Phi, psi and omega in degrees: 000321183291316176303313189296321177299318181292314176302322180293318183293318183298320177297325184292319184288322175299313170301317185295313177294320174294319177292321169300321172305304187290328188261339187233327187273327192235158172264119183303325179294316182291330179292318178292319177301320187293318179296317183294338192254012184296147168276125186272331182306317178292323181295320181286323169295321174300319179298316183290325178299310185292330178282321169296328178292340172292305180297329177294310178299326174300319178292329173291323174293324178293325173302316182291321177293320177303324176298336180260007178068027172259112186260110181215143191292155181296320182305311181294322180296330183286315174307315170308315186296304180307310179298320180293324172298320173310309181285340172293338177296339185238343186267159182299135179074163168293348183245020178295332177298345181291331174296322176295313178297314175305312183296317185282336170293305176313313182296315177292326189254339187071012182242087184292309182298332181288318183292329172289311185301310186293324179297314178301313180296324181300311182296314187302317186294320178306304182297319175303316179296321178306309183293328175293318176296326180293312183301316175296326180284332189313300186308327182274356187238016183298326183282354177279336197247145171305146189301321182294337180282341192292316178294327185282318178297323178291316178307312186291318185287317171300318175302321182294313183295301180293315184300314184297315178300311179304315187288318186278326190248359178226157180273018185298310185296312176304314182303311181295324188288331183285333177284311184236011178051075179291154175302144177068027185298315180304315177297322181295315178298314180297317182298315188287331178294320178297319187289320182297317178287338177293320172091161187289331187288314186291318183299318182288316172309316184292323177286322179290325167298317178303316178304316180288324176290311175319309176303322181296316180293323172300320175290321180299316182297316185297324178291335174297314174308314182295323183293343178259002185064036174259138180252090186286138177301136183290329179297319180300331179286322174297320181284317188282327186309305181295334179295315178301311175313306189294321182298332180283350174270359179280125187279052187243000185215179169251122184065018179073012181290127188094313183288317179296314186292326174292326184290317180295317177300311183301319180287303191280349181288335177292347180243018171096010185272136172282167182295327181298303181300320179290329176290320182288320177303315180303318186289322175300315182301318178300312176307310196271334186255352180225309181297299181296314177295330181289323181290319172301318185295315182302312181301313188293325182292317180298308191290321187292313178298319176294323172298315183295324174295324186289321178297315182290328185275001176279119182285142174298138175263127179283136184255128179249117178281137178290137169091007185277000000 
């Protein structure tokens, strides 16, 4: 019952935020005009980048698993990622599909703690590298932002960088939890144990792969702007991408719906993008990063299950040797 009420609240939040955007913040006629005038070439390139990004993130996951002597093919991990994207369309937050990935990996390997730990670490390295990039870009992008924004963005990026480092590289949070019993203490300890077992070499490789993927993600958001004939400042892309990714981790909506759109509007209006154009960008972001990979994952999931059912349903054929 409690879970039903929580999900109901998230649905109301998503619908409320979307309703506010459509009824108050944007002109629907302008929104439709922007959709009709989209340039397709940047969107096609962005889609191809995101499909390649799925395989790249699956490779990052494989690197972490290999460090624990868990061998699973890149193709299979990519399948889990696509299926996770499918469930991300419906589950709370933009990372709800991770639970599906954990479950499928645990089912395939029989190693539940390692499946949970590597999935969490794999995601954490990507977000941490994004915050590092944002922090490095901030001194070169100060003129792009309203003056009052700078301390807040600096604070958020510093918390992301330092917090990620403390969580992944030190036993501080498990130690603190033992002293004052933090909420989610068991999860913190499991996460730290997973990181400790991986080793610095695997974590370093994962961060390098994350750097490549994060640069692809930043490029993709730039392509969303190009599809609307917007020339977005490069610095804003480095600064805003981690904040967008972070907003999707907030468990206040279904699939990030509404939260993502408001984040795009809030951030990109500061560099002269209209609320309608920012809304279109956010919906295109959702399309390229979640919906289209999710549809591929959903089709792949159905075909694999149908094949498994067909194989398991086939009766063994008795062989009769002639002359017996």
